[in-house]
C-alpha distance (Angstrom), angle and dihedral (degrees) to the residues before:
residue distance angle dihedral
M1 . . .
S2 3.78 . .
D3 3.79 122.0 .
K4 3.79 90.9 -116.8
L5 3.79 92.7 63.7
R6 3.79 93.8 47.5
D7 3.80 90.7 68.6
P8 3.86 106.4 83.4
E9 3.81 94.5 -143.4
T10 3.79 93.6 50.2
F11 3.80 90.6 46.1
A12 3.81 91.1 50.2
K13 3.80 91.9 50.1
A14 3.80 92.3 48.1
N15 3.79 90.4 48.0
A16 3.82 91.6 48.3
D17 3.80 90.9 51.3
Q18 3.79 89.5 52.0
Q19 3.81 92.2 48.7
E20 3.79 93.4 50.7
S21 3.79 94.2 54.4
R22 3.80 96.8 51.7
L23 3.82 97.5 86.3
S24 3.76 129.4 45.9
D25 3.80 118.1 -127.2
E26 3.80 90.2 -104.7
D27 3.81 93.1 51.9
Q28 3.80 91.9 45.3
S29 3.81 90.9 52.3
R30 3.82 89.4 51.7
V31 3.79 90.7 50.7
D32 3.80 91.5 48.4
E33 3.81 90.8 48.7
F34 3.81 91.6 50.7
L35 3.79 92.5 49.0
A36 3.80 91.4 50.5
R37 3.82 95.7 58.5
G38 3.78 138.8 63.1
V39 3.77 121.2 -6.6
N40 3.79 92.4 -7.3
S41 3.81 93.4 60.6
V42 3.82 95.3 61.5
E43 3.79 116.1 102.4
R44 3.78 110.8 -132.3
K45 3.76 134.9 -163.5
P46 3.78 113.9 -107.9
F47 3.79 116.1 -91.6
R48 3.82 112.1 -99.8
P49 3.80 110.6 -162.0
V50 3.83 93.3 178.5
F51 3.82 90.4 60.6
L52 3.80 89.3 49.4
I53 3.82 91.2 52.1
F54 3.83 92.0 50.2
L55 3.80 90.4 47.1
L56 3.80 90.6 50.9
I57 3.82 91.3 49.6
A58 3.82 90.6 49.4
V59 3.81 93.2 50.0
V60 3.80 93.9 47.0
T61 3.82 91.1 47.1
G62 3.80 90.8 48.1
F63 3.79 93.2 50.9
S64 3.82 90.4 46.5
L65 3.78 92.0 52.8
L66 3.80 90.9 45.2
S67 3.80 91.8 52.1
Q68 3.81 91.2 48.1
G69 3.81 89.4 50.4
I70 3.79 92.4 49.9
A71 3.82 90.5 48.1
I72 3.81 91.6 52.0
W73 3.83 92.2 44.8
A74 3.82 91.1 49.8
G75 3.79 91.5 50.0
V76 3.79 97.1 -114.7
Y77 3.82 90.5 129.3
């Protein structure tokens, strides 16, 4: 590996130059047009995994309590 690519900033610049030259202007405009319409054009709230975990815990706890209640009501316990 050359010394130029060992430096993170130089590597990032070289990688960015490579990324920019992958698409022609026409292809890039088509990609931009596609991303600006339909499902891709809707602004979304950021994903919150912690909320999802708490929601999952609440649902599992609720179903557990419900099943215990049904078992007591049916005379299993």
